[in-house]
Short mmCIF file of the C-alpha atoms (twelve columns), coordinates in Angstrom:
data_MODEL
# 
_entry.id   MODEL 
# 
loop_
_atom_site.group_PDB 
_atom_site.id 
_atom_site.type_symbol 
_atom_site.label_atom_id 
_atom_site.label_alt_id 
_atom_site.label_comp_id 
_atom_site.label_asym_id 
_atom_site.label_seq_id 
_atom_site.Cartn_x 
_atom_site.Cartn_y 
_atom_site.Cartn_z 
_atom_site.pdbx_PDB_model_num 
ATOM 1   C CA . MET A 1   53.888 -1.102  5.654   1 
ATOM 2   C CA . PRO A 2   51.948 -4.459  5.474   1 
ATOM 3   C CA . LEU A 3   47.903 -4.159  4.044   1 
ATOM 4   C CA . ILE A 4   46.730 -5.995  7.241   1 
ATOM 5   C CA . ALA A 5   47.971 -3.976  10.585  1 
ATOM 6   C CA . PRO A 6   46.850 -6.041  13.724  1 
ATOM 7   C CA . THR A 7   48.354 -3.866  15.690  1 
ATOM 8   C CA . ALA A 8   48.401 -0.224  13.694  1 
ATOM 9   C CA . SER A 9   46.265 2.160   15.264  1 
ATOM 10  C CA . ALA A 10  43.030 3.914   14.338  1 
ATOM 11  C CA . LYS A 11  44.854 6.348   12.715  1 
ATOM 12  C CA . GLU A 12  46.917 3.140   10.365  1 
ATOM 13  C CA . CYS A 13  43.910 1.412   9.251   1 
ATOM 14  C CA . VAL A 14  40.739 1.000   8.770   1 
ATOM 15  C CA . LEU A 15  38.366 0.424   11.652  1 
ATOM 16  C CA . LEU A 16  34.351 -0.741  11.744  1 
ATOM 17  C CA . ALA A 17  33.136 2.620   12.720  1 
ATOM 18  C CA . HIS A 18  34.684 3.910   9.113   1 
ATOM 19  C CA . GLY A 19  31.715 1.994   7.837   1 
ATOM 20  C CA . GLY A 20  28.965 2.969   10.258  1 
ATOM 21  C CA . GLY A 21  28.070 6.193   8.554   1 
ATOM 22  C CA . GLY A 22  29.488 8.679   10.848  1 
ATOM 23  C CA . GLN A 23  31.977 10.780  11.133  1 
ATOM 24  C CA . LEU A 24  35.013 8.210   10.931  1 
ATOM 25  C CA . THR A 25  32.888 7.217   7.786   1 
ATOM 26  C CA . ALA A 26  33.194 10.756  6.411   1 
ATOM 27  C CA . ARG A 27  36.838 11.096  7.212   1 
ATOM 28  C CA . LEU A 28  37.221 7.689   5.002   1 
ATOM 29  C CA . LEU A 29  35.558 9.662   1.756   1 
ATOM 30  C CA . THR A 30  37.159 12.941  2.135   1 
ATOM 31  C CA . GLU A 31  40.653 12.038  2.975   1 
ATOM 32  C CA . HIS A 32  41.760 8.568   1.233   1 
ATOM 33  C CA . ILE A 33  38.953 8.111   -1.470  1 
ATOM 34  C CA . LEU A 34  37.527 11.270  -2.378  1 
ATOM 35  C CA . PRO A 35  40.390 13.746  -3.186  1 
ATOM 36  C CA . HIS A 36  41.677 11.024  -6.085  1 
ATOM 37  C CA . LEU A 37  38.315 10.225  -7.725  1 
ATOM 38  C CA . ALA A 38  37.429 13.196  -7.511  1 
ATOM 39  C CA . ASN A 39  35.156 14.323  -10.773 1 
ATOM 40  C CA . ARG A 40  31.544 16.055  -11.622 1 
ATOM 41  C CA . LEU A 41  29.939 12.888  -11.532 1 
ATOM 42  C CA . LEU A 42  30.756 12.027  -8.149  1 
ATOM 43  C CA . ASP A 43  31.145 14.859  -6.878  1 
ATOM 44  C CA . PRO A 44  27.576 15.834  -5.762  1 
ATOM 45  C CA . LEU A 45  27.460 12.568  -3.602  1 
ATOM 46  C CA . THR A 46  24.053 11.750  -4.595  1 
ATOM 47  C CA . ASP A 47  22.286 8.064   -4.787  1 
ATOM 48  C CA . GLY A 48  23.693 7.327   -8.025  1 
ATOM 49  C CA . ALA A 49  24.736 9.395   -11.115 1 
ATOM 50  C CA . VAL A 50  23.329 11.058  -13.659 1 
ATOM 51  C CA . LEU A 51  24.639 10.333  -16.783 1 
ATOM 52  C CA . ALA A 52  24.068 12.121  -20.370 1 
ATOM 53  C CA . PRO A 53  21.616 10.786  -22.926 1 
ATOM 54  C CA . MET A 54  23.842 8.076   -24.881 1 
ATOM 55  C CA . SER A 55  22.971 8.374   -29.093 1 
ATOM 56  C CA . GLY A 56  24.519 4.335   -29.713 1 
ATOM 57  C CA . ARG A 57  23.091 1.463   -27.846 1 
ATOM 58  C CA . PRO A 58  24.117 1.158   -24.064 1 
ATOM 59  C CA . VAL A 59  25.939 -1.969  -23.107 1 
ATOM 60  C CA . PHE A 60  26.422 -2.968  -19.571 1 
ATOM 61  C CA . THR A 61  29.128 -5.393  -17.730 1 
ATOM 62  C CA . THR A 62  29.567 -5.996  -13.995 1 
ATOM 63  C CA . ASP A 63  32.799 -8.116  -11.971 1 
ATOM 64  C CA . ALA A 64  34.116 -8.749  -9.054  1 
ATOM 65  C CA . PHE A 65  38.148 -8.551  -8.244  1 
ATOM 66  C CA . VAL A 66  39.610 -11.047 -5.395  1 
ATOM 67  C CA . VAL A 67  42.665 -11.577 -5.951  1 
ATOM 68  C CA . GLN A 68  46.170 -12.101 -3.798  1 
ATOM 69  C CA . PRO A 69  48.621 -10.416 -2.972  1 
ATOM 70  C CA . LEU A 70  46.360 -6.940  -3.584  1 
ATOM 71  C CA . GLU A 71  49.531 -5.360  -4.950  1 
ATOM 72  C CA . PHE A 72  52.203 -6.721  -7.661  1 
ATOM 73  C CA . PRO A 73  54.894 -5.952  -9.937  1 
ATOM 74  C CA . GLY A 74  52.419 -3.895  -13.069 1 
ATOM 75  C CA . GLY A 75  49.393 -2.995  -10.914 1 
ATOM 76  C CA . ASP A 76  46.855 -4.128  -8.065  1 
ATOM 77  C CA . ILE A 77  43.427 -5.010  -7.616  1 
ATOM 78  C CA . GLY A 78  42.682 -1.516  -7.842  1 
ATOM 79  C CA . ARG A 79  44.028 -1.081  -11.290 1 
ATOM 80  C CA . LEU A 80  43.005 -4.463  -12.332 1 
ATOM 81  C CA . ALA A 81  39.385 -3.609  -11.480 1 
ATOM 82  C CA . VAL A 82  39.466 -0.570  -13.693 1 
ATOM 83  C CA . CYS A 83  40.996 -2.157  -16.516 1 
ATOM 84  C CA . GLY A 84  38.797 -5.311  -16.260 1 
ATOM 85  C CA . THR A 85  35.550 -3.556  -16.988 1 
ATOM 86  C CA . VAL A 86  36.720 -1.185  -19.132 1 
ATOM 87  C CA . ASN A 87  38.355 -3.597  -21.027 1 
ATOM 88  C CA . ASP A 88  34.965 -6.370  -21.541 1 
ATOM 89  C CA . LEU A 89  32.690 -3.308  -22.640 1 
ATOM 90  C CA . ALA A 90  35.646 -2.558  -25.354 1 
ATOM 91  C CA . VAL A 91  36.046 -5.888  -26.694 1 
ATOM 92  C CA . MET A 92  32.038 -5.838  -26.913 1 
ATOM 93  C CA . GLY A 93  32.606 -2.369  -29.849 1 
ATOM 94  C CA . ALA A 94  31.521 -0.384  -27.048 1 
ATOM 95  C CA . VAL A 95  33.264 3.092   -26.221 1 
ATOM 96  C CA . PRO A 96  33.285 2.833   -21.978 1 
ATOM 97  C CA . ARG A 97  31.695 5.752   -20.508 1 
ATOM 98  C CA . ALA A 98  31.416 5.381   -16.845 1 
ATOM 99  C CA . LEU A 99  32.455 3.058   -13.576 1 
ATOM 100 C CA . SER A 100 30.623 2.406   -10.556 1 
ATOM 101 C CA . LEU A 101 33.466 1.244   -7.591  1 
ATOM 102 C CA . ALA A 102 32.411 -0.608  -4.527  1 
ATOM 103 C CA . LEU A 103 34.507 -1.377  -2.076  1 
ATOM 104 C CA . VAL A 104 34.542 -4.052  0.644   1 
ATOM 105 C CA . ILE A 105 37.036 -3.444  3.058   1 
ATOM 106 C CA . GLU A 106 38.569 -5.817  6.067   1 
ATOM 107 C CA . GLU A 107 39.089 -3.475  9.322   1 
ATOM 108 C CA . GLY A 108 42.868 -3.145  10.179  1 
ATOM 109 C CA . PHE A 109 43.700 -2.811  6.186   1 
ATOM 110 C CA . SER A 110 46.628 -0.483  6.965   1 
ATOM 111 C CA . LEU A 111 45.043 3.325   5.355   1 
ATOM 112 C CA . ALA A 112 48.195 3.510   3.593   1 
ATOM 113 C CA . ALA A 113 47.524 0.566   1.546   1 
ATOM 114 C CA . LEU A 114 44.273 1.933   0.353   1 
ATOM 115 C CA . ASP A 115 45.625 5.618   -0.787  1 
ATOM 116 C CA . ARG A 116 47.745 3.397   -3.008  1 
ATOM 117 C CA . ILE A 117 45.120 1.291   -4.430  1 
ATOM 118 C CA . VAL A 118 42.584 4.543   -4.808  1 
ATOM 119 C CA . ALA A 119 45.188 6.582   -6.463  1 
ATOM 120 C CA . SER A 120 45.749 3.299   -9.110  1 
ATOM 121 C CA . ILE A 121 42.016 3.253   -9.363  1 
ATOM 122 C CA . ALA A 122 42.065 7.419   -10.556 1 
ATOM 123 C CA . GLN A 123 44.830 6.716   -12.767 1 
ATOM 124 C CA . ALA A 124 43.841 3.757   -14.789 1 
ATOM 125 C CA . ALA A 125 40.354 5.524   -15.093 1 
ATOM 126 C CA . ARG A 126 42.567 9.030   -16.109 1 
ATOM 127 C CA . GLU A 127 44.437 6.583   -18.630 1 
ATOM 128 C CA . ALA A 128 41.038 4.494   -20.217 1 
ATOM 129 C CA . ASN A 129 39.301 8.059   -20.504 1 
ATOM 130 C CA . VAL A 130 36.722 7.178   -17.790 1 
ATOM 131 C CA . LEU A 131 34.664 8.630   -14.743 1 
ATOM 132 C CA . ILE A 132 34.201 6.867   -11.909 1 
ATOM 133 C CA . ALA A 133 30.664 8.000   -11.347 1 
ATOM 134 C CA . THR A 134 29.277 6.531   -8.665  1 
ATOM 135 C CA . GLY A 135 30.181 4.031   -5.422  1 
ATOM 136 C CA . ASP A 136 29.671 2.426   -2.325  1 
ATOM 137 C CA . THR A 137 32.235 1.650   0.812   1 
ATOM 138 C CA . LYS A 138 31.426 -0.864  3.082   1 
ATOM 139 C CA . VAL A 139 33.880 -2.398  6.012   1 
ATOM 140 C CA . ILE A 140 33.130 -5.646  7.632   1 
ATOM 141 C CA . GLU A 141 34.871 -7.660  10.502  1 
ATOM 142 C CA . ARG A 142 38.132 -9.510  9.913   1 
ATOM 143 C CA . ARG A 143 37.610 -12.886 8.469   1 
ATOM 144 C CA . GLY A 144 39.490 -13.938 5.816   1 
ATOM 145 C CA . GLY A 145 38.132 -11.777 3.131   1 
ATOM 146 C CA . ASP A 146 42.095 -10.990 1.832   1 
ATOM 147 C CA . GLY A 147 41.559 -7.305  3.154   1 
ATOM 148 C CA . LEU A 148 39.392 -5.739  0.159   1 
ATOM 149 C CA . ILE A 149 37.447 -6.793  -2.437  1 
ATOM 150 C CA . ILE A 150 36.705 -4.598  -5.347  1 
ATOM 151 C CA . THR A 151 33.211 -5.034  -7.188  1 
ATOM 152 C CA . THR A 152 32.716 -2.394  -10.242 1 
ATOM 153 C CA . ALA A 153 29.681 -2.330  -13.000 1 
ATOM 154 C CA . GLY A 154 30.688 -0.556  -16.355 1 
ATOM 155 C CA . ILE A 155 28.741 1.811   -18.771 1 
ATOM 156 C CA . GLY A 156 29.410 2.088   -22.250 1 
ATOM 157 C CA . GLU A 157 28.152 2.951   -25.660 1 
ATOM 158 C CA . LEU A 158 28.074 0.798   -28.842 1 
ATOM 159 C CA . PRO A 159 28.080 2.528   -31.844 1 
ATOM 160 C CA . ASP A 160 25.694 1.550   -34.867 1 
ATOM 161 C CA . GLY A 161 27.222 -0.859  -37.440 1 
ATOM 162 C CA . VAL A 162 29.100 -2.644  -34.976 1 
ATOM 163 C CA . ASN A 163 28.496 -6.768  -34.646 1 
ATOM 164 C CA . TRP A 164 31.086 -8.756  -33.012 1 
ATOM 165 C CA . ASP A 165 29.499 -12.550 -32.982 1 
ATOM 166 C CA . PRO A 166 31.548 -16.012 -33.186 1 
ATOM 167 C CA . ALA A 167 28.387 -16.702 -35.067 1 
ATOM 168 C CA . ARG A 168 29.842 -14.290 -38.329 1 
ATOM 169 C CA . VAL A 169 32.869 -16.141 -38.181 1 
ATOM 170 C CA . VAL A 170 33.748 -18.185 -41.260 1 
ATOM 171 C CA . ALA A 171 36.325 -20.728 -42.658 1 
ATOM 172 C CA . GLY A 172 39.504 -18.447 -43.842 1 
ATOM 173 C CA . ASP A 173 39.233 -15.569 -40.801 1 
ATOM 174 C CA . LYS A 174 42.224 -15.181 -38.984 1 
ATOM 175 C CA . VAL A 175 42.677 -15.180 -35.651 1 
ATOM 176 C CA . LEU A 176 44.780 -12.414 -33.953 1 
ATOM 177 C CA . VAL A 177 46.747 -11.694 -30.428 1 
ATOM 178 C CA . THR A 178 47.438 -7.682  -29.512 1 
ATOM 179 C CA . GLY A 179 50.061 -9.072  -27.261 1 
ATOM 180 C CA . ARG A 180 52.780 -11.207 -25.508 1 
ATOM 181 C CA . LEU A 181 50.509 -14.135 -23.807 1 
ATOM 182 C CA . ALA A 182 50.315 -15.201 -20.007 1 
ATOM 183 C CA . GLU A 183 52.047 -11.956 -18.067 1 
ATOM 184 C CA . HIS A 184 49.595 -11.426 -16.021 1 
ATOM 185 C CA . GLY A 185 48.770 -15.119 -14.346 1 
ATOM 186 C CA . LEU A 186 52.414 -15.089 -13.925 1 
ATOM 187 C CA . THR A 187 53.456 -12.187 -12.444 1 
ATOM 188 C CA . ILE A 188 50.229 -13.098 -9.916  1 
ATOM 189 C CA . MET A 189 51.655 -16.764 -9.403  1 
ATOM 190 C CA . THR A 190 55.280 -15.782 -9.043  1 
ATOM 191 C CA . VAL A 191 55.105 -13.213 -6.309  1 
ATOM 192 C CA . ARG A 192 52.582 -14.539 -4.024  1 
ATOM 193 C CA . GLU A 193 54.733 -18.053 -3.949  1 
ATOM 194 C CA . GLY A 194 57.675 -16.487 -3.213  1 
ATOM 195 C CA . ILE A 195 59.606 -17.356 -6.638  1 
ATOM 196 C CA . GLU A 196 62.444 -15.514 -7.692  1 
ATOM 197 C CA . ILE A 197 62.651 -14.749 -11.345 1 
ATOM 198 C CA . THR A 198 65.428 -13.271 -12.697 1 
ATOM 199 C CA . SER A 199 64.508 -11.496 -15.276 1 
ATOM 200 C CA . GLU A 200 61.040 -8.727  -14.873 1 
ATOM 201 C CA . LEU A 201 57.986 -10.100 -14.792 1 
ATOM 202 C CA . ARG A 202 55.307 -7.858  -14.566 1 
ATOM 203 C CA . SER A 203 51.649 -7.888  -14.948 1 
ATOM 204 C CA . ASP A 204 50.127 -6.356  -18.302 1 
ATOM 205 C CA . ALA A 205 46.921 -5.161  -17.292 1 
ATOM 206 C CA . ALA A 206 46.303 -1.942  -19.241 1 
ATOM 207 C CA . PRO A 207 42.430 -0.567  -21.045 1 
ATOM 208 C CA . LEU A 208 42.547 -1.617  -24.683 1 
ATOM 209 C CA . ASN A 209 39.361 0.782   -25.219 1 
ATOM 210 C CA . GLY A 210 42.199 3.159   -27.298 1 
ATOM 211 C CA . LEU A 211 43.686 0.427   -29.146 1 
ATOM 212 C CA . ILE A 212 40.036 -1.087  -29.957 1 
ATOM 213 C CA . THR A 213 39.026 1.973   -31.027 1 
ATOM 214 C CA . GLN A 214 41.703 2.784   -33.712 1 
ATOM 215 C CA . MET A 215 41.287 -1.561  -34.875 1 
ATOM 216 C CA . ARG A 216 37.527 -0.468  -34.798 1 
ATOM 217 C CA . ALA A 217 38.540 2.582   -37.038 1 
ATOM 218 C CA . THR A 218 40.172 0.642   -39.794 1 
ATOM 219 C CA . GLY A 219 37.006 -0.548  -41.003 1 
ATOM 220 C CA . ALA A 220 37.881 -3.951  -41.224 1 
ATOM 221 C CA . ASP A 221 35.440 -6.687  -40.369 1 
ATOM 222 C CA . ILE A 222 35.942 -7.785  -37.331 1 
ATOM 223 C CA . LYS A 223 33.962 -10.730 -36.551 1 
ATOM 224 C CA . PHE A 224 34.783 -11.012 -33.192 1 
ATOM 225 C CA . MET A 225 36.702 -9.995  -29.997 1 
ATOM 226 C CA . ARG A 226 37.547 -10.912 -26.483 1 
ATOM 227 C CA . ASP A 227 40.228 -10.405 -23.468 1 
ATOM 228 C CA . PRO A 228 41.313 -13.822 -22.256 1 
ATOM 229 C CA . THR A 229 41.727 -13.205 -18.658 1 
ATOM 230 C CA . ARG A 230 40.546 -16.735 -16.757 1 
ATOM 231 C CA . GLY A 231 40.906 -19.424 -18.788 1 
ATOM 232 C CA . GLY A 232 43.510 -17.791 -20.983 1 
ATOM 233 C CA . VAL A 233 43.048 -17.997 -24.945 1 
ATOM 234 C CA . ALA A 234 42.708 -21.067 -24.906 1 
ATOM 235 C CA . GLY A 235 39.268 -20.788 -23.081 1 
ATOM 236 C CA . VAL A 236 38.275 -17.670 -25.725 1 
ATOM 237 C CA . LEU A 237 38.836 -20.034 -28.843 1 
ATOM 238 C CA . CYS A 238 37.005 -23.170 -27.295 1 
ATOM 239 C CA . ASP A 239 34.319 -20.368 -26.881 1 
ATOM 240 C CA . ILE A 240 34.433 -19.375 -30.258 1 
ATOM 241 C CA . VAL A 241 34.707 -22.735 -32.324 1 
ATOM 242 C CA . GLU A 242 31.744 -24.294 -29.758 1 
ATOM 243 C CA . HIS A 243 29.969 -21.005 -31.569 1 
ATOM 244 C CA . CYS A 244 30.278 -21.327 -35.001 1 
ATOM 245 C CA . GLY A 245 30.814 -25.158 -35.565 1 
ATOM 246 C CA . LEU A 246 34.776 -24.490 -37.186 1 
ATOM 247 C CA . SER A 247 37.816 -25.206 -36.235 1 
ATOM 248 C CA . ILE A 248 40.796 -22.988 -35.642 1 
ATOM 249 C CA . HIS A 249 44.487 -23.789 -36.144 1 
ATOM 250 C CA . LEU A 250 47.211 -21.825 -33.978 1 
ATOM 251 C CA . ARG A 251 51.166 -22.081 -35.541 1 
ATOM 252 C CA . ASP A 252 53.386 -22.314 -32.002 1 
ATOM 253 C CA . GLN A 253 56.398 -20.537 -33.438 1 
ATOM 254 C CA . ALA A 254 53.686 -17.078 -34.101 1 
ATOM 255 C CA . LEU A 255 52.552 -17.202 -30.679 1 
ATOM 256 C CA . PRO A 256 53.853 -13.999 -29.037 1 
ATOM 257 C CA . VAL A 257 55.301 -14.921 -25.581 1 
ATOM 258 C CA . SER A 258 58.427 -13.749 -24.035 1 
ATOM 259 C CA . ALA A 259 61.170 -16.098 -23.599 1 
ATOM 260 C CA . VAL A 260 60.861 -15.526 -19.428 1 
ATOM 261 C CA . ALA A 261 57.169 -15.945 -19.653 1 
ATOM 262 C CA . ARG A 262 57.714 -19.041 -21.384 1 
ATOM 263 C CA . HIS A 263 60.594 -20.075 -19.507 1 
ATOM 264 C CA . THR A 264 58.403 -19.381 -15.923 1 
ATOM 265 C CA . ALA A 265 55.443 -21.406 -17.506 1 
ATOM 266 C CA . GLU A 266 57.623 -24.301 -18.659 1 
ATOM 267 C CA . LEU A 267 59.075 -24.064 -15.165 1 
ATOM 268 C CA . LEU A 268 55.249 -24.084 -13.143 1 
ATOM 269 C CA . GLY A 269 53.697 -26.989 -15.575 1 
ATOM 270 C CA . LEU A 270 51.305 -24.184 -17.037 1 
ATOM 271 C CA . ASP A 271 50.573 -23.972 -20.720 1 
ATOM 272 C CA . VAL A 272 50.965 -20.389 -21.767 1 
ATOM 273 C CA . LEU A 273 47.184 -20.544 -23.467 1 
ATOM 274 C CA . THR A 274 45.616 -21.072 -20.087 1 
ATOM 275 C CA . VAL A 275 47.674 -18.626 -18.254 1 
ATOM 276 C CA . ALA A 276 45.100 -15.430 -17.209 1 
ATOM 277 C CA . ASN A 277 46.209 -12.042 -19.486 1 
ATOM 278 C CA . GLU A 278 44.640 -8.332  -18.484 1 
ATOM 279 C CA . GLY A 279 45.393 -6.191  -21.234 1 
ATOM 280 C CA . LYS A 280 45.530 -8.118  -23.871 1 
ATOM 281 C CA . CYS A 281 42.237 -9.124  -26.478 1 
ATOM 282 C CA . VAL A 282 42.173 -11.656 -28.800 1 
ATOM 283 C CA . VAL A 283 40.251 -10.897 -32.416 1 
ATOM 284 C CA . VAL A 284 38.643 -12.603 -35.205 1 
ATOM 285 C CA . VAL A 285 39.335 -10.681 -38.278 1 
ATOM 286 C CA . ALA A 286 38.249 -11.191 -41.963 1 
ATOM 287 C CA . ALA A 287 41.248 -12.318 -44.015 1 
ATOM 288 C CA . ASP A 288 41.505 -9.698  -46.553 1 
ATOM 289 C CA . ASP A 289 41.754 -7.227  -43.830 1 
ATOM 290 C CA . ALA A 290 44.112 -8.622  -41.192 1 
ATOM 291 C CA . GLN A 291 47.143 -7.272  -42.189 1 
ATOM 292 C CA . ARG A 292 45.100 -3.870  -41.586 1 
ATOM 293 C CA . VAL A 293 44.404 -4.186  -38.432 1 
ATOM 294 C CA . LEU A 294 48.068 -6.027  -37.078 1 
ATOM 295 C CA . SER A 295 49.842 -2.695  -38.798 1 
ATOM 296 C CA . THR A 296 46.821 -0.571  -36.408 1 
ATOM 297 C CA . CYS A 297 47.848 -3.116  -33.342 1 
ATOM 298 C CA . ARG A 298 51.704 -2.529  -33.705 1 
ATOM 299 C CA . ALA A 299 52.104 1.562   -34.078 1 
ATOM 300 C CA . HIS A 300 50.313 1.561   -30.535 1 
ATOM 301 C CA . PRO A 301 51.655 1.413   -27.843 1 
ATOM 302 C CA . LEU A 302 49.838 -1.365  -26.443 1 
ATOM 303 C CA . GLY A 303 49.570 -3.925  -29.666 1 
ATOM 304 C CA . ARG A 304 53.562 -3.457  -30.518 1 
ATOM 305 C CA . HIS A 305 53.603 -7.532  -30.190 1 
ATOM 306 C CA . ALA A 306 50.757 -8.695  -31.827 1 
ATOM 307 C CA . ALA A 307 50.709 -11.407 -34.014 1 
ATOM 308 C CA . ILE A 308 48.178 -13.079 -36.563 1 
ATOM 309 C CA . VAL A 309 48.450 -16.514 -34.884 1 
ATOM 310 C CA . GLY A 310 46.267 -18.729 -36.776 1 
ATOM 311 C CA . GLU A 311 42.862 -18.667 -38.793 1 
ATOM 312 C CA . VAL A 312 39.061 -20.567 -39.029 1 
ATOM 313 C CA . VAL A 313 39.090 -23.944 -40.705 1 
ATOM 314 C CA . ASP A 314 36.280 -26.081 -41.807 1 
ATOM 315 C CA . VAL A 315 37.144 -28.815 -40.122 1 
ATOM 316 C CA . ALA A 316 35.192 -31.393 -37.708 1 
ATOM 317 C CA . PRO A 317 34.707 -31.810 -35.213 1 
ATOM 318 C CA . PRO A 318 35.437 -28.131 -34.461 1 
ATOM 319 C CA . LEU A 319 38.370 -28.880 -32.223 1 
ATOM 320 C CA . VAL A 320 41.403 -26.291 -31.626 1 
ATOM 321 C CA . GLU A 321 44.703 -27.366 -32.458 1 
ATOM 322 C CA . LEU A 322 48.039 -25.889 -32.111 1 
ATOM 323 C CA . HIS A 323 50.685 -27.111 -35.042 1 
ATOM 324 C CA . THR A 324 54.189 -26.976 -34.602 1 
ATOM 325 C CA . ALA A 325 56.925 -26.355 -37.406 1 
ATOM 326 C CA . VAL A 326 58.165 -30.055 -37.293 1 
ATOM 327 C CA . GLY A 327 54.442 -30.742 -38.456 1 
ATOM 328 C CA . GLY A 328 53.420 -31.640 -35.117 1 
ATOM 329 C CA . ALA A 329 50.102 -31.483 -33.332 1 
ATOM 330 C CA . ARG A 330 48.008 -31.227 -30.018 1 
ATOM 331 C CA . ILE A 331 44.550 -30.410 -29.093 1 
ATOM 332 C CA . VAL A 332 43.649 -27.006 -27.358 1 
ATOM 333 C CA . GLN A 333 41.722 -27.043 -24.594 1 
ATOM 334 C CA . ARG A 334 40.164 -25.029 -21.451 1 
ATOM 335 C CA . PRO A 335 41.326 -25.795 -18.192 1 
ATOM 336 C CA . TYR A 336 39.533 -28.417 -16.282 1 
ATOM 337 C CA . GLY A 337 39.413 -25.712 -13.396 1 
ATOM 338 C CA . GLU A 338 41.337 -23.254 -12.089 1 
ATOM 339 C CA . GLU A 339 44.854 -23.591 -12.399 1 
ATOM 340 C CA . LEU A 340 46.289 -20.722 -10.644 1 
ATOM 341 C CA . PRO A 341 42.961 -19.519 -8.526  1 
ATOM 342 C CA . ARG A 342 41.954 -16.041 -7.538  1 
ATOM 343 C CA . ILE A 343 44.297 -14.267 -9.792  1 
ATOM 344 C CA . CYS A 344 41.125 -11.571 -10.998 1 
# 
């Protein structure tokens, strides 16, 4: 069934009246949203969720999701929204506790597609062990809003002693990535453009808080962590060198990139370092602890392709350089603009 059904009956698609606050609004919630998301915080349907006190410092984040297409191999906009917000908390070192969820739906949107996406939201929340605590639903006129826009916010708890700050990065620290690069962005590009890839290419969208909790539990001196979404790994590393005033040297042969992702990027003229990821993170860790963190990652399902890809060096001016096995090198820069628009 198409996501937008221009000739569908009222029983098959979202109507403007579904956003009017009356009986159709109640039916939209009770038949298509609440059955998937029911939990002790959301069920009272009050104007806000009452959360339990936290022992650590609260961490708060928010994001909006406008991906096209809304459904793609490996995920959809709903899974993306949960994973993106959970991961933004987790790479701060926080334990995600609760999310808010706002759905902005265009009239004519398929109710069957809405059911699939809300079910996907619920599944991702279960994987992340986080509750959808509160939310809102709006219906707007059909006006090129891509069918569905999702906004999420999340709150997490930062344990004592966690201080992941690029200002702590020093020469000798190692740079690690937790898995294969560029798979999300390349998946969206190929589906959107109708490019058929013989080998399966899927989005890597996944909640990383479980993996990150295990890394934190090693006691390793983690200096910095971030999920390389828009701008990819290149954007994250350029941010690091700008903050710490040091350089980062990468080893091309160490980058974990699948053959299909590398070939697809070459076909599309894209650099895998600048393509978005949704289920990976970049970690800077003290040299003495790098192997311990790497082993912990590889023992986890979401980190089995983790690799140490480079190190921080005291070389001026502060740049990110990619070094090849034959002795060549090139400067890695963040993309000038959006090579792949509307991917998250």
